[in-house]
C-alpha positions as CSV (number, residue, x, y, z in Angstrom):
1,M,0.1,0.0,0.1
2,P,1.4,3.2,-0.9
3,A,2.2,6.0,1.8
4,I,-0.5,8.7,2.3
5,T,0.9,11.9,0.9
6,R,0.7,15.4,2.4
7,D,-1.7,16.4,-0.5
8,E,-4.1,13.8,0.4
9,V,-4.0,14.7,4.0
10,A,-4.6,18.3,2.9
11,H,-7.6,17.0,0.8
12,L,-8.9,14.9,3.8
13,A,-8.7,18.0,5.9
14,R,-10.5,20.1,3.5
15,L,-13.3,17.5,3.1
16,A,-13.5,17.6,7.1
17,R,-13.3,21.4,7.1
18,I,-10.3,21.3,9.3
19,E,-7.7,24.0,8.8
20,L,-4.3,22.8,9.2
21,T,-1.1,24.4,8.9
22,D,2.0,23.2,6.7
23,D,3.6,21.9,10.1
24,E,0.4,20.0,11.1
25,L,0.2,18.5,7.5
26,D,3.9,17.2,7.7
27,H,3.3,15.9,11.1
28,L,0.0,14.2,10.4
29,A,0.9,12.6,7.1
30,P,3.3,10.0,8.7
31,Q,1.0,9.4,11.5
32,L,-2.0,8.7,9.2
33,D,0.2,6.5,7.1
34,V,1.0,4.3,10.3
35,I,-2.8,4.1,11.1
36,L,-3.5,3.0,7.4
37,T,-1.0,0.6,7.6
38,S,-2.0,-0.9,10.9
39,V,-5.5,-1.4,9.7
40,A,-4.5,-3.1,6.6
41,Q,-2.4,-5.5,8.9
42,V,-5.5,-6.2,10.8
43,S,-7.7,-6.8,7.8
44,E,-5.0,-9.4,6.6
45,V,-5.4,-11.3,9.8
46,A,-9.1,-11.5,9.6
47,A,-10.2,-15.0,8.4
48,Q,-13.3,-16.2,7.0
49,D,-13.6,-19.0,9.5
50,I,-13.4,-16.7,12.4
51,P,-16.8,-15.2,13.6
52,P,-16.9,-11.5,14.1
53,T,-17.0,-10.5,17.7
54,S,-18.1,-7.2,19.4
55,H,-16.4,-8.0,22.8
56,A,-13.6,-10.1,23.9
57,L,-15.6,-12.0,26.7
58,P,-18.8,-13.8,26.0
59,L,-21.8,-11.8,27.1
60,T,-25.3,-12.6,27.6
61,N,-28.4,-10.5,27.5
62,V,-29.0,-9.0,31.0
63,F,-32.2,-7.5,30.2
64,R,-35.4,-9.0,31.9
65,D,-38.1,-10.4,29.7
66,D,-40.8,-8.0,28.6
67,V,-43.8,-8.5,30.7
68,L,-47.5,-7.0,30.0
69,A,-48.4,-4.7,32.8
70,E,-51.0,-1.9,33.3
71,C,-50.3,1.3,32.0
72,L,-51.8,4.8,32.2
73,T,-54.6,5.8,30.0
74,P,-54.1,8.9,27.7
75,E,-56.2,10.9,30.2
76,E,-54.2,9.9,33.2
77,A,-50.9,10.6,31.3
78,L,-52.1,14.0,30.3
79,Q,-53.8,15.2,33.5
80,A,-50.6,16.7,35.1
81,A,-49.4,18.2,31.6
82,P,-49.0,22.0,31.7
83,A,-50.8,22.2,28.2
84,V,-52.9,19.6,26.1
85,E,-54.0,20.0,22.6
86,D,-55.7,17.2,20.6
87,D,-55.2,14.6,23.5
88,R,-51.5,15.3,23.1
89,F,-48.8,17.2,25.2
90,R,-48.4,20.6,23.9
91,V,-44.8,21.9,23.8
92,P,-43.4,25.3,22.7
93,R,-42.0,25.3,19.1
94,I,-38.1,25.4,19.1
95,L,-37.4,25.2,15.4
96,D,-38.5,27.8,12.8
97,E,-40.8,26.5,10.2
98,E,-38.3,27.3,7.5
99,A,-35.7,24.9,9.0
């Protein structure tokens, strides 16, 4: 894999809208190259017969089973609301209509 160039780092910075100085570009190019090389090495190790994992230790679901229970009626839920409109909570608008 060819090394990442200073111009490629500058291009990535422009895409991410990050202003970098010439010194920062010179400093980041070799660092990004090391990162990309490391990712490429990990990709080479990954084998088809090894299942992907999300955690190093086996984990089990610790959530309880869903159980049906009594819940509030819409009237009960809305009775303490400061403002109600069409059987819904009424909240102040926070966005302009143009947005």
